[in-house]
Predicted model as a PDB file, atoms N, CA, C, CB and O in Angstrom, pLDDT in the B-factor column:
MODEL        1                                                                  
ATOM      1  N   MET A   1      39.289 -93.057 112.019  1.00 97.00           N  
ATOM      2  CA  MET A   1      39.608 -91.814 111.360  1.00 97.00           C  
ATOM      3  C   MET A   1      39.927 -92.114 109.898  1.00 97.00           C  
ATOM      4  CB  MET A   1      40.793 -91.096 112.062  1.00 97.00           C  
ATOM      5  O   MET A   1      40.549 -93.129 109.587  1.00 97.00           O  
ATOM      6  N   ARG A   2      39.504 -91.240 109.020  1.00 98.00           N  
ATOM      7  CA  ARG A   2      39.817 -91.353 107.599  1.00 98.00           C  
ATOM      8  C   ARG A   2      41.056 -90.491 107.314  1.00 98.00           C  
ATOM      9  CB  ARG A   2      38.593 -90.908 106.708  1.00 98.00           C  
ATOM     10  O   ARG A   2      41.051 -89.284 107.553  1.00 98.00           O  
ATOM     11  N   ILE A   3      42.101 -91.122 106.807  1.00 98.00           N  
ATOM     12  CA  ILE A   3      43.387 -90.469 106.575  1.00 98.00           C  
ATOM     13  C   ILE A   3      43.740 -90.582 105.099  1.00 98.00           C  
ATOM     14  CB  ILE A   3      44.504 -91.096 107.460  1.00 98.00           C  
ATOM     15  O   ILE A   3      43.601 -91.651 104.506  1.00 98.00           O  
ATOM     16  N   ALA A   4      44.197 -89.481 104.503  1.00 98.00           N  
ATOM     17  CA  ALA A   4      44.674 -89.492 103.120  1.00 98.00           C  
ATOM     18  C   ALA A   4      46.148 -89.095 103.118  1.00 98.00           C  
ATOM     19  CB  ALA A   4      43.828 -88.527 102.215  1.00 98.00           C  
ATOM     20  O   ALA A   4      46.530 -88.060 103.665  1.00 98.00           O  
ATOM     21  N   VAL A   5      46.957 -89.932 102.496  1.00 98.00           N  
ATOM     22  CA  VAL A   5      48.395 -89.710 102.412  1.00 98.00           C  
ATOM     23  C   VAL A   5      48.718 -89.303 100.972  1.00 98.00           C  
ATOM     24  CB  VAL A   5      49.203 -90.994 102.843  1.00 98.00           C  
ATOM     25  O   VAL A   5      48.329 -89.988 100.026  1.00 98.00           O  
ATOM     26  N   PHE A   6      49.424 -88.194 100.816  1.00 98.00           N  
ATOM     27  CA  PHE A   6      49.720 -87.656  99.488  1.00 98.00           C  
ATOM     28  C   PHE A   6      51.214 -87.694  99.191  1.00 98.00           C  
ATOM     29  CB  PHE A   6      49.203 -86.226  99.369  1.00 98.00           C  
ATOM     30  O   PHE A   6      52.050 -87.681 100.094  1.00 98.00           O  
ATOM     31  N   GLU A   7      51.526 -87.742  97.882  1.00 97.00           N  
ATOM     32  CA  GLU A   7      52.906 -87.755  97.396  1.00 97.00           C  
ATOM     33  C   GLU A   7      53.668 -88.939  97.981  1.00 97.00           C  
ATOM     34  CB  GLU A   7      53.617 -86.435  97.750  1.00 97.00           C  
ATOM     35  O   GLU A   7      54.833 -88.822  98.359  1.00 97.00           O  
ATOM     36  N   LEU A   8      52.999 -90.059  98.048  1.00 95.00           N  
ATOM     37  CA  LEU A   8      53.559 -91.248  98.676  1.00 95.00           C  
ATOM     38  C   LEU A   8      54.534 -91.959  97.752  1.00 95.00           C  
ATOM     39  CB  LEU A   8      52.449 -92.197  99.088  1.00 95.00           C  
ATOM     40  O   LEU A   8      54.235 -92.218  96.586  1.00 95.00           O  
ATOM     41  N   GLU A   9      55.688 -92.265  98.286  1.00 92.00           N  
ATOM     42  CA  GLU A   9      56.667 -93.098  97.601  1.00 92.00           C  
ATOM     43  C   GLU A   9      56.421 -94.544  98.034  1.00 92.00           C  
ATOM     44  CB  GLU A   9      58.144 -92.640  97.921  1.00 92.00           C  
ATOM     45  O   GLU A   9      56.011 -94.777  99.171  1.00 92.00           O  
ATOM     46  N   PRO A  10      56.661 -95.512  97.161  1.00 91.00           N  
ATOM     47  CA  PRO A  10      56.384 -96.917  97.513  1.00 91.00           C  
ATOM     48  C   PRO A  10      57.034 -97.366  98.822  1.00 91.00           C  
ATOM     49  CB  PRO A  10      56.854 -97.816  96.399  1.00 91.00           C  
ATOM     50  O   PRO A  10      56.424 -98.117  99.584  1.00 91.00           O  
ATOM     51  N   TRP A  11      58.231 -96.931  99.089  1.00 91.00           N  
ATOM     52  CA  TRP A  11      58.935 -97.362 100.296  1.00 91.00           C  
ATOM     53  C   TRP A  11      58.312 -96.809 101.577  1.00 91.00           C  
ATOM     54  CB  TRP A  11      60.382 -96.941 100.218  1.00 91.00           C  
ATOM     55  O   TRP A  11      58.564 -97.343 102.657  1.00 91.00           O  
ATOM     56  N   GLU A  12      57.505 -95.753 101.480  1.00 90.00           N  
ATOM     57  CA  GLU A  12      56.873 -95.154 102.659  1.00 90.00           C  
ATOM     58  C   GLU A  12      55.619 -95.900 103.110  1.00 90.00           C  
ATOM     59  CB  GLU A  12      56.523 -93.715 102.374  1.00 90.00           C  
ATOM     60  O   GLU A  12      55.244 -95.825 104.280  1.00 90.00           O  
ATOM     61  N   GLN A  13      54.980 -96.602 102.212  1.00 91.00           N  
ATOM     62  CA  GLN A  13      53.678 -97.189 102.495  1.00 91.00           C  
ATOM     63  C   GLN A  13      53.705 -98.156 103.678  1.00 91.00           C  
ATOM     64  CB  GLN A  13      53.169 -97.903 101.273  1.00 91.00           C  
ATOM     65  O   GLN A  13      52.729 -98.238 104.424  1.00 91.00           O  
ATOM     66  N   ALA A  14      54.781 -98.872 103.859  1.00 91.00           N  
ATOM     67  CA  ALA A  14      54.865 -99.821 104.968  1.00 91.00           C  
ATOM     68  C   ALA A  14      54.691 -99.131 106.318  1.00 91.00           C  
ATOM     69  CB  ALA A  14      56.198-100.555 104.931  1.00 91.00           C  
ATOM     70  O   ALA A  14      54.111 -99.704 107.239  1.00 91.00           O  
ATOM     71  N   ALA A  15      55.188 -97.915 106.436  1.00 89.00           N  
ATOM     72  CA  ALA A  15      55.067 -97.184 107.702  1.00 89.00           C  
ATOM     73  C   ALA A  15      53.614 -96.835 108.022  1.00 89.00           C  
ATOM     74  CB  ALA A  15      55.906 -95.907 107.654  1.00 89.00           C  
ATOM     75  O   ALA A  15      53.244 -96.737 109.192  1.00 89.00           O  
ATOM     76  N   PHE A  16      52.799 -96.649 107.000  1.00 91.00           N  
ATOM     77  CA  PHE A  16      51.398 -96.297 107.209  1.00 91.00           C  
ATOM     78  C   PHE A  16      50.502 -97.512 107.395  1.00 91.00           C  
ATOM     79  CB  PHE A  16      50.901 -95.483 106.051  1.00 91.00           C  
ATOM     80  O   PHE A  16      49.387 -97.377 107.899  1.00 91.00           O  
ATOM     81  N   ARG A  17      50.955 -98.683 107.006  1.00 92.00           N  
ATOM     82  CA  ARG A  17      50.152 -99.904 107.103  1.00 92.00           C  
ATOM     83  C   ARG A  17      49.677-100.164 108.534  1.00 92.00           C  
ATOM     84  CB  ARG A  17      50.957-101.099 106.601  1.00 92.00           C  
ATOM     85  O   ARG A  17      48.577-100.679 108.735  1.00 92.00           O  
ATOM     86  N   GLU A  18      50.487 -99.816 109.514  1.00 91.00           N  
ATOM     87  CA  GLU A  18      50.109-100.024 110.913  1.00 91.00           C  
ATOM     88  C   GLU A  18      48.840 -99.256 111.279  1.00 91.00           C  
ATOM     89  CB  GLU A  18      51.252 -99.602 111.832  1.00 91.00           C  
ATOM     90  O   GLU A  18      48.079 -99.697 112.140  1.00 91.00           O  
ATOM     91  N   LEU A  19      48.610 -98.130 110.642  1.00 94.00           N  
ATOM     92  CA  LEU A  19      47.423 -97.323 110.932  1.00 94.00           C  
ATOM     93  C   LEU A  19      46.143 -97.997 110.455  1.00 94.00           C  
ATOM     94  CB  LEU A  19      47.551 -95.954 110.287  1.00 94.00           C  
ATOM     95  O   LEU A  19      45.064 -97.715 110.975  1.00 94.00           O  
ATOM     96  N   GLU A  20      46.254 -98.879 109.477  1.00 94.00           N  
ATOM     97  CA  GLU A  20      45.077 -99.494 108.876  1.00 94.00           C  
ATOM     98  C   GLU A  20      44.292-100.380 109.848  1.00 94.00           C  
ATOM     99  CB  GLU A  20      45.491-100.306 107.683  1.00 94.00           C  
ATOM    100  O   GLU A  20      43.128-100.687 109.593  1.00 94.00           O  
ATOM    101  N   ALA A  21      44.905-100.790 110.947  1.00 94.00           N  
ATOM    102  CA  ALA A  21      44.196-101.614 111.932  1.00 94.00           C  
ATOM    103  C   ALA A  21      43.075-100.823 112.604  1.00 94.00           C  
ATOM    104  CB  ALA A  21      45.177-102.143 112.992  1.00 94.00           C  
ATOM    105  O   ALA A  21      42.056-101.396 112.992  1.00 94.00           O  
ATOM    106  N   GLU A  22      43.258 -99.511 112.743  1.00 96.00           N  
ATOM    107  CA  GLU A  22      42.273 -98.695 113.445  1.00 96.00           C  
ATOM    108  C   GLU A  22      41.694 -97.564 112.610  1.00 96.00           C  
ATOM    109  CB  GLU A  22      42.885 -98.127 114.669  1.00 96.00           C  
ATOM    110  O   GLU A  22      40.755 -96.894 113.040  1.00 96.00           O  
ATOM    111  N   HIS A  23      42.251 -97.343 111.409  1.00 97.00           N  
ATOM    112  CA  HIS A  23      41.835 -96.211 110.588  1.00 97.00           C  
ATOM    113  C   HIS A  23      41.671 -96.631 109.128  1.00 97.00           C  
ATOM    114  CB  HIS A  23      42.851 -95.065 110.701  1.00 97.00           C  
ATOM    115  O   HIS A  23      42.182 -97.666 108.701  1.00 97.00           O  
ATOM    116  N   THR A  24      40.955 -95.814 108.383  1.00 97.00           N  
ATOM    117  CA  THR A  24      40.838 -95.999 106.942  1.00 97.00           C  
ATOM    118  C   THR A  24      41.870 -95.090 106.288  1.00 97.00           C  
ATOM    119  CB  THR A  24      39.380 -95.684 106.428  1.00 97.00           C  
ATOM    120  O   THR A  24      41.802 -93.868 106.416  1.00 97.00           O  
ATOM    121  N   VAL A  25      42.818 -95.689 105.592  1.00 97.00           N  
ATOM    122  CA  VAL A  25      43.913 -94.923 104.998  1.00 97.00           C  
ATOM    123  C   VAL A  25      43.853 -95.055 103.481  1.00 97.00           C  
ATOM    124  CB  VAL A  25      45.290 -95.406 105.539  1.00 97.00           C  
ATOM    125  O   VAL A  25      43.739 -96.159 102.947  1.00 97.00           O  
ATOM    126  N   SER A  26      43.931 -93.913 102.790  1.00 97.00           N  
ATOM    127  CA  SER A  26      44.010 -93.936 101.326  1.00 97.00           C  
ATOM    128  C   SER A  26      45.348 -93.343 100.911  1.00 97.00           C  
ATOM    129  CB  SER A  26      42.821 -93.146 100.673  1.00 97.00           C  
ATOM    130  O   SER A  26      45.852 -92.409 101.535  1.00 97.00           O  
ATOM    131  N   TYR A  27      45.915 -93.903  99.845  1.00 97.00           N  
ATOM    132  CA  TYR A  27      47.250 -93.545  99.401  1.00 97.00           C  
ATOM    133  C   TYR A  27      47.187 -92.904  98.018  1.00 97.00           C  
ATOM    134  CB  TYR A  27      48.166 -94.780  99.385  1.00 97.00           C  
ATOM    135  O   TYR A  27      46.483 -93.385  97.131  1.00 97.00           O  
ATOM    136  N   HIS A  28      47.944 -91.796  97.843  1.00 97.00           N  
ATOM    137  CA  HIS A  28      47.907 -91.043  96.597  1.00 97.00           C  
ATOM    138  C   HIS A  28      49.322 -90.611  96.233  1.00 97.00           C  
ATOM    139  CB  HIS A  28      46.968 -89.813  96.717  1.00 97.00           C  
ATOM    140  O   HIS A  28      50.036 -90.044  97.059  1.00 97.00           O  
ATOM    141  N   THR A  29      49.721 -90.880  95.001  1.00 96.00           N  
ATOM    142  CA  THR A  29      51.074 -90.511  94.584  1.00 96.00           C  
ATOM    143  C   THR A  29      51.170 -89.032  94.248  1.00 96.00           C  
ATOM    144  CB  THR A  29      51.503 -91.343  93.382  1.00 96.00           C  
ATOM    145  O   THR A  29      52.258 -88.458  94.301  1.00 96.00           O  
ATOM    146  N   GLY A  30      50.061 -88.409  93.908  1.00 97.00           N  
ATOM    147  CA  GLY A  30      50.066 -86.995  93.566  1.00 97.00           C  
ATOM    148  C   GLY A  30      49.856 -86.115  94.786  1.00 97.00           C  
ATOM    149  O   GLY A  30      49.540 -86.609  95.869  1.00 97.00           O  
ATOM    150  N   PRO A  31      50.032 -84.801  94.608  1.00 98.00           N  
ATOM    151  CA  PRO A  31      49.863 -83.873  95.721  1.00 98.00           C  
ATOM    152  C   PRO A  31      48.403 -83.514  95.974  1.00 98.00           C  
ATOM    153  CB  PRO A  31      50.653 -82.619  95.462  1.00 98.00           C  
ATOM    154  O   PRO A  31      47.544 -83.695  95.111  1.00 98.00           O  
ATOM    155  N   LEU A  32      48.144 -83.010  97.152  1.00 98.00           N  
ATOM    156  CA  LEU A  32      46.848 -82.428  97.495  1.00 98.00           C  
ATOM    157  C   LEU A  32      46.857 -80.998  96.979  1.00 98.00           C  
ATOM    158  CB  LEU A  32      46.568 -82.482  99.051  1.00 98.00           C  
ATOM    159  O   LEU A  32      47.771 -80.233  97.286  1.00 98.00           O  
ATOM    160  N   GLU A  33      45.849 -80.633  96.196  1.00 97.00           N  
ATOM    161  CA  GLU A  33      45.767 -79.308  95.579  1.00 97.00           C  
ATOM    162  C   GLU A  33      44.331 -78.814  95.632  1.00 97.00           C  
ATOM    163  CB  GLU A  33      46.279 -79.342  94.115  1.00 97.00           C  
ATOM    164  O   GLU A  33      43.414 -79.604  95.856  1.00 97.00           O  
ATOM    165  N   PRO A  34      44.121 -77.517  95.430  1.00 97.00           N  
ATOM    166  CA  PRO A  34      42.750 -77.006  95.408  1.00 97.00           C  
ATOM    167  C   PRO A  34      41.882 -77.713  94.370  1.00 97.00           C  
ATOM    168  CB  PRO A  34      42.760 -75.516  95.134  1.00 97.00           C  
ATOM    169  O   PRO A  34      40.681 -77.882  94.581  1.00 97.00           O  
ATOM    170  N   GLU A  35      42.478 -78.127  93.254  1.00 97.00           N  
ATOM    171  CA  GLU A  35      41.742 -78.766  92.172  1.00 97.00           C  
ATOM    172  C   GLU A  35      41.221 -80.159  92.525  1.00 97.00           C  
ATOM    173  CB  GLU A  35      42.616 -78.857  90.962  1.00 97.00           C  
ATOM    174  O   GLU A  35      40.214 -80.594  91.966  1.00 97.00           O  
ATOM    175  N   ASN A  36      41.880 -80.864  93.437  1.00 98.00           N  
ATOM    176  CA  ASN A  36      41.422 -82.207  93.783  1.00 98.00           C  
ATOM    177  C   ASN A  36      40.946 -82.330  95.232  1.00 98.00           C  
ATOM    178  CB  ASN A  36      42.529 -83.195  93.537  1.00 98.00           C  
ATOM    179  O   ASN A  36      40.526 -83.411  95.647  1.00 98.00           O  
ATOM    180  N   ALA A  37      41.001 -81.270  95.991  1.00 98.00           N  
ATOM    181  CA  ALA A  37      40.680 -81.332  97.420  1.00 98.00           C  
ATOM    182  C   ALA A  37      39.249 -81.798  97.684  1.00 98.00           C  
ATOM    183  CB  ALA A  37      40.893 -79.973  98.052  1.00 98.00           C  
ATOM    184  O   ALA A  37      39.014 -82.510  98.661  1.00 98.00           O  
ATOM    185  N   ALA A  38      38.299 -81.420  96.850  1.00 97.00           N  
ATOM    186  CA  ALA A  38      36.901 -81.814  97.075  1.00 97.00           C  
ATOM    187  C   ALA A  38      36.722 -83.331  97.058  1.00 97.00           C  
ATOM    188  CB  ALA A  38      36.000 -81.180  96.015  1.00 97.00           C  
ATOM    189  O   ALA A  38      35.794 -83.848  97.680  1.00 97.00           O  
ATOM    190  N   GLU A  39      37.590 -84.044  96.363  1.00 97.00           N  
ATOM    191  CA  GLU A  39      37.533 -85.508  96.337  1.00 97.00           C  
ATOM    192  C   GLU A  39      37.792 -86.109  97.722  1.00 97.00           C  
ATOM    193  CB  GLU A  39      38.552 -86.056  95.333  1.00 97.00           C  
ATOM    194  O   GLU A  39      37.441 -87.260  97.983  1.00 97.00           O  
ATOM    195  N   PHE A  40      38.400 -85.328  98.592  1.00 98.00           N  
ATOM    196  CA  PHE A  40      38.802 -85.811  99.908  1.00 98.00           C  
ATOM    197  C   PHE A  40      38.040 -85.107 101.031  1.00 98.00           C  
ATOM    198  CB  PHE A  40      40.299 -85.618 100.099  1.00 98.00           C  
ATOM    199  O   PHE A  40      38.530 -85.014 102.156  1.00 98.00           O  
ATOM    200  N   ALA A  41      36.855 -84.620 100.725  1.00 98.00           N  
ATOM    201  CA  ALA A  41      36.075 -83.853 101.693  1.00 98.00           C  
ATOM    202  C   ALA A  41      35.742 -84.642 102.951  1.00 98.00           C  
ATOM    203  CB  ALA A  41      34.805 -83.376 101.055  1.00 98.00           C  
ATOM    204  O   ALA A  41      35.470 -84.047 103.994  1.00 98.00           O  
ATOM    205  N   ASP A  42      35.757 -85.957 102.875  1.00 97.00           N  
ATOM    206  CA  ASP A  42      35.396 -86.767 104.042  1.00 97.00           C  
ATOM    207  C   ASP A  42      36.581 -87.108 104.940  1.00 97.00           C  
ATOM    208  CB  ASP A  42      34.742 -88.038 103.589  1.00 97.00           C  
ATOM    209  O   ASP A  42      36.379 -87.676 106.013  1.00 97.00           O  
ATOM    210  N   VAL A  43      37.812 -86.783 104.538  1.00 98.00           N  
ATOM    211  CA  VAL A  43      38.961 -87.154 105.364  1.00 98.00           C  
ATOM    212  C   VAL A  43      39.079 -86.272 106.598  1.00 98.00           C  
ATOM    213  CB  VAL A  43      40.241 -87.073 104.549  1.00 98.00           C  
ATOM    214  O   VAL A  43      38.695 -85.102 106.593  1.00 98.00           O  
ATOM    215  N   GLU A  44      39.616 -86.864 107.647  1.00 98.00           N  
ATOM    216  CA  GLU A  44      39.814 -86.148 108.904  1.00 98.00           C  
ATOM    217  C   GLU A  44      41.280 -85.797 109.141  1.00 98.00           C  
ATOM    218  CB  GLU A  44      39.291 -86.978 110.062  1.00 98.00           C  
ATOM    219  O   GLU A  44      41.601 -84.949 109.974  1.00 98.00           O  
ATOM    220  N   ALA A  45      42.163 -86.461 108.398  1.00 98.00           N  
ATOM    221  CA  ALA A  45      43.594 -86.193 108.519  1.00 98.00           C  
ATOM    222  C   ALA A  45      44.248 -86.329 107.149  1.00 98.00           C  
ATOM    223  CB  ALA A  45      44.258 -87.156 109.544  1.00 98.00           C  
ATOM    224  O   ALA A  45      43.872 -87.184 106.347  1.00 98.00           O  
ATOM    225  N   VAL A  46      45.221 -85.482 106.900  1.00 98.00           N  
ATOM    226  CA  VAL A  46      46.010 -85.576 105.672  1.00 98.00           C  
ATOM    227  C   VAL A  46      47.489 -85.611 106.052  1.00 98.00           C  
ATOM    228  CB  VAL A  46      45.705 -84.378 104.703  1.00 98.00           C  
ATOM    229  O   VAL A  46      47.913 -85.011 107.040  1.00 98.00           O  
ATOM    230  N   SER A  47      48.258 -86.334 105.237  1.00 98.00           N  
ATOM    231  CA  SER A  47      49.701 -86.377 105.412  1.00 98.00           C  
ATOM    232  C   SER A  47      50.339 -86.022 104.071  1.00 98.00           C  
ATOM    233  CB  SER A  47      50.179 -87.787 105.923  1.00 98.00           C  
ATOM    234  O   SER A  47      50.563 -86.896 103.234  1.00 98.00           O  
ATOM    235  N   PRO A  48      50.629 -84.741 103.873  1.00 98.00           N  
ATOM    236  CA  PRO A  48      51.241 -84.304 102.621  1.00 98.00           C  
ATOM    237  C   PRO A  48      52.762 -84.267 102.708  1.00 98.00           C  
ATOM    238  CB  PRO A  48      50.717 -82.935 102.238  1.00 98.00           C  
ATOM    239  O   PRO A  48      53.345 -84.309 103.792  1.00 98.00           O  
ATOM    240  N   PHE A  49      53.386 -84.186 101.536  1.00 96.00           N  
ATOM    241  CA  PHE A  49      54.819 -83.956 101.485  1.00 96.00           C  
ATOM    242  C   PHE A  49      55.019 -82.544 100.942  1.00 96.00           C  
ATOM    243  CB  PHE A  49      55.556 -85.037 100.597  1.00 96.00           C  
ATOM    244  O   PHE A  49      54.163 -81.693 101.179  1.00 96.00           O  
ATOM    245  N   ILE A  50      56.084 -82.258 100.239  1.00 95.00           N  
ATOM    246  CA  ILE A  50      56.452 -80.875  99.940  1.00 95.00           C  
ATOM    247  C   ILE A  50      55.702 -80.200  98.792  1.00 95.00           C  
ATOM    248  CB  ILE A  50      57.874 -80.831  99.643  1.00 95.00           C  
ATOM    249  O   ILE A  50      55.721 -78.972  98.708  1.00 95.00           O  
ATOM    250  N   TYR A  51      55.052 -80.940  97.914  1.00 97.00           N  
ATOM    251  CA  TYR A  51      54.405 -80.302  96.767  1.00 97.00           C  
ATOM    252  C   TYR A  51      52.910 -80.072  96.948  1.00 97.00           C  
ATOM    253  CB  TYR A  51      54.626 -81.132  95.548  1.00 97.00           C  
ATOM    254  O   TYR A  51      52.283 -79.442  96.097  1.00 97.00           O  
ATOM    255  N   SER A  52      52.333 -80.560  98.016  1.00 97.00           N  
ATOM    256  CA  SER A  52      50.913 -80.319  98.276  1.00 97.00           C  
ATOM    257  C   SER A  52      50.697 -78.861  98.640  1.00 97.00           C  
ATOM    258  CB  SER A  52      50.392 -81.240  99.402  1.00 97.00           C  
ATOM    259  O   SER A  52      51.563 -78.212  99.228  1.00 97.00           O  
ATOM    260  N   GLN A  53      49.513 -78.357  98.276  1.00 97.00           N  
ATOM    261  CA  GLN A  53      49.161 -76.966  98.575  1.00 97.00           C  
ATOM    262  C   GLN A  53      48.165 -76.954  99.725  1.00 97.00           C  
ATOM    263  CB  GLN A  53      48.570 -76.244  97.317  1.00 97.00           C  
ATOM    264  O   GLN A  53      47.043 -77.443  99.592  1.00 97.00           O  
ATOM    265  N   LEU A  54      48.572 -76.404 100.829  1.00 96.00           N  
ATOM    266  CA  LEU A  54      47.698 -76.316 101.996  1.00 96.00           C  
ATOM    267  C   LEU A  54      47.249 -74.874 102.186  1.00 96.00           C  
ATOM    268  CB  LEU A  54      48.415 -76.837 103.267  1.00 96.00           C  
ATOM    269  O   LEU A  54      47.357 -74.312 103.276  1.00 96.00           O  
ATOM    270  N   ASP A  55      46.746 -74.290 101.111  1.00 97.00           N  
ATOM    271  CA  ASP A  55      46.289 -72.905 101.155  1.00 97.00           C  
ATOM    272  C   ASP A  55      44.823 -72.840 101.580  1.00 97.00           C  
ATOM    273  CB  ASP A  55      46.482 -72.229  99.784  1.00 97.00           C  
ATOM    274  O   ASP A  55      44.199 -73.873 101.827  1.00 97.00           O  
ATOM    275  N   ALA A  56      44.281 -71.645 101.664  1.00 97.00           N  
ATOM    276  CA  ALA A  56      42.912 -71.451 102.152  1.00 97.00           C  
ATOM    277  C   ALA A  56      41.888 -72.190 101.296  1.00 97.00           C  
ATOM    278  CB  ALA A  56      42.574 -69.967 102.185  1.00 97.00           C  
ATOM    279  O   ALA A  56      40.940 -72.758 101.839  1.00 97.00           O  
ATOM    280  N   ASP A  57      42.053 -72.200  99.979  1.00 96.00           N  
ATOM    281  CA  ASP A  57      41.095 -72.880  99.101  1.00 96.00           C  
ATOM    282  C   ASP A  57      41.100 -74.390  99.339  1.00 96.00           C  
ATOM    283  CB  ASP A  57      41.415 -72.580  97.629  1.00 96.00           C  
ATOM    284  O   ASP A  57      40.044 -75.022  99.378  1.00 96.00           O  
ATOM    285  N   THR A  58      42.278 -74.956  99.495  1.00 97.00           N  
ATOM    286  CA  THR A  58      42.377 -76.386  99.751  1.00 97.00           C  
ATOM    287  C   THR A  58      41.749 -76.743 101.090  1.00 97.00           C  
ATOM    288  CB  THR A  58      43.836 -76.835  99.717  1.00 97.00           C  
ATOM    289  O   THR A  58      40.955 -77.680 101.177  1.00 97.00           O  
ATOM    290  N   LEU A  59      42.097 -76.009 102.120  1.00 97.00           N  
ATOM    291  CA  LEU A  59      41.574 -76.298 103.452  1.00 97.00           C  
ATOM    292  C   LEU A  59      40.064 -76.096 103.537  1.00 97.00           C  
ATOM    293  CB  LEU A  59      42.264 -75.425 104.479  1.00 97.00           C  
ATOM    294  O   LEU A  59      39.386 -76.813 104.273  1.00 97.00           O  
ATOM    295  N   ALA A  60      39.539 -75.141 102.803  1.00 97.00           N  
ATOM    296  CA  ALA A  60      38.086 -74.901 102.803  1.00 97.00           C  
ATOM    297  C   ALA A  60      37.328 -76.081 102.205  1.00 97.00           C  
ATOM    298  CB  ALA A  60      37.753 -73.622 102.021  1.00 97.00           C  
ATOM    299  O   ALA A  60      36.169 -76.312 102.548  1.00 97.00           O  
ATOM    300  N   ALA A  61      37.978 -76.827 101.314  1.00 98.00           N  
ATOM    301  CA  ALA A  61      37.336 -77.980 100.680  1.00 98.00           C  
ATOM    302  C   ALA A  61      37.376 -79.228 101.560  1.00 98.00           C  
ATOM    303  CB  ALA A  61      38.002 -78.276  99.352  1.00 98.00           C  
ATOM    304  O   ALA A  61      36.851 -80.272 101.176  1.00 98.00           O  
ATOM    305  N   LEU A  62      37.993 -79.126 102.734  1.00 98.00           N  
ATOM    306  CA  LEU A  62      38.143 -80.273 103.640  1.00 98.00           C  
ATOM    307  C   LEU A  62      37.448 -79.973 104.971  1.00 98.00           C  
ATOM    308  CB  LEU A  62      39.652 -80.604 103.873  1.00 98.00           C  
ATOM    309  O   LEU A  62      38.119 -79.748 105.978  1.00 98.00           O  
ATOM    310  N   PRO A  63      36.119 -79.967 104.986  1.00 98.00           N  
ATOM    311  CA  PRO A  63      35.386 -79.538 106.180  1.00 98.00           C  
ATOM    312  C   PRO A  63      35.547 -80.448 107.397  1.00 98.00           C  
ATOM    313  CB  PRO A  63      33.944 -79.434 105.853  1.00 98.00           C  
ATOM    314  O   PRO A  63      35.310 -80.008 108.522  1.00 98.00           O  
ATOM    315  N   ASN A  64      35.942 -81.695 107.198  1.00 98.00           N  
ATOM    316  CA  ASN A  64      36.097 -82.635 108.314  1.00 98.00           C  
ATOM    317  C   ASN A  64      37.535 -82.738 108.821  1.00 98.00           C  
ATOM    318  CB  ASN A  64      35.619 -84.002 107.895  1.00 98.00           C  
ATOM    319  O   ASN A  64      37.822 -83.527 109.721  1.00 98.00           O  
ATOM    320  N   LEU A  65      38.433 -81.944 108.248  1.00 98.00           N  
ATOM    321  CA  LEU A  65      39.848 -82.028 108.580  1.00 98.00           C  
ATOM    322  C   LEU A  65      40.108 -81.659 110.037  1.00 98.00           C  
ATOM    323  CB  LEU A  65      40.653 -81.123 107.665  1.00 98.00           C  
ATOM    324  O   LEU A  65      39.669 -80.615 110.519  1.00 98.00           O  
ATOM    325  N   ARG A  66      40.833 -82.541 110.730  1.00 98.00           N  
ATOM    326  CA  ARG A  66      41.184 -82.317 112.127  1.00 98.00           C  
ATOM    327  C   ARG A  66      42.697 -82.331 112.346  1.00 98.00           C  
ATOM    328  CB  ARG A  66      40.525 -83.369 113.005  1.00 98.00           C  
ATOM    329  O   ARG A  66      43.184 -81.847 113.368  1.00 98.00           O  
ATOM    330  N   CYS A  67      43.441 -82.889 111.381  1.00 98.00           N  
ATOM    331  CA  CYS A  67      44.892 -83.050 111.596  1.00 98.00           C  
ATOM    332  C   CYS A  67      45.631 -82.967 110.261  1.00 98.00           C  
ATOM    333  CB  CYS A  67      45.201 -84.408 112.301  1.00 98.00           C  
ATOM    334  O   CYS A  67      45.194 -83.524 109.254  1.00 98.00           O  
ATOM    335  N   ILE A  68      46.759 -82.259 110.278  1.00 98.00           N  
ATOM    336  CA  ILE A  68      47.685 -82.228 109.145  1.00 98.00           C  
ATOM    337  C   ILE A  68      49.028 -82.715 109.672  1.00 98.00           C  
ATOM    338  CB  ILE A  68      47.797 -80.777 108.503  1.00 98.00           C  
ATOM    339  O   ILE A  68      49.621 -82.088 110.550  1.00 98.00           O  
ATOM    340  N   ALA A  69      49.503 -83.826 109.139  1.00 96.00           N  
ATOM    341  CA  ALA A  69      50.782 -84.400 109.571  1.00 96.00           C  
ATOM    342  C   ALA A  69      51.741 -84.376 108.389  1.00 96.00           C  
ATOM    343  CB  ALA A  69      50.602 -85.863 110.118  1.00 96.00           C  
ATOM    344  O   ALA A  69      51.755 -85.298 107.573  1.00 96.00           O  
ATOM    345  N   THR A  70      52.535 -83.324 108.301  1.00 96.00           N  
ATOM    346  CA  THR A  70      53.465 -83.211 107.182  1.00 96.00           C  
ATOM    347  C   THR A  70      54.628 -84.178 107.345  1.00 96.00           C  
ATOM    348  CB  THR A  70      53.985 -81.777 107.061  1.00 96.00           C  
ATOM    349  O   THR A  70      55.011 -84.535 108.459  1.00 96.00           O  
ATOM    350  N   ARG A  71      55.180 -84.593 106.214  1.00 92.00           N  
ATOM    351  CA  ARG A  71      56.312 -85.500 106.224  1.00 92.00           C  
ATOM    352  C   ARG A  71      57.548 -84.799 105.713  1.00 92.00           C  
ATOM    353  CB  ARG A  71      56.020 -86.738 105.391  1.00 92.00           C  
ATOM    354  O   ARG A  71      58.281 -85.337 104.883  1.00 92.00           O  
ATOM    355  N   SER A  72      57.776 -83.606 106.207  1.00 88.00           N  
ATOM    356  CA  SER A  72      58.967 -82.842 105.848  1.00 88.00           C  
ATOM    357  C   SER A  72      59.332 -81.961 107.036  1.00 88.00           C  
ATOM    358  CB  SER A  72      58.733 -81.985 104.553  1.00 88.00           C  
ATOM    359  O   SER A  72      58.558 -81.811 107.982  1.00 88.00           O  
ATOM    360  N   THR A  73      60.515 -81.388 106.967  1.00 74.00           N  
ATOM    361  CA  THR A  73      60.942 -80.488 108.041  1.00 74.00           C  
ATOM    362  C   THR A  73      61.239 -79.127 107.490  1.00 74.00           C  
ATOM    363  CB  THR A  73      62.166 -81.036 108.766  1.00 74.00           C  
ATOM    364  O   THR A  73      61.614 -78.225 108.240  1.00 74.00           O  
TER     365      THR A  73                                                      
ENDMDL                                                                          
END                                                                             
């Protein structure tokens, strides 16, 4: 699975390293937004934090998306 992690803090990256054994993981310090969503059209999962925009325009640009795993409550 191709996974993109957004708004990543350096201390969080270690938790995602375990996924790299079975998945392709990309790390991004900035948020997921409609303006950059097309760059991630091939991802199947995203892990955003609080500043990413998961609106209709963003989701429409991610045709392969199967999972959204937010890191907030």
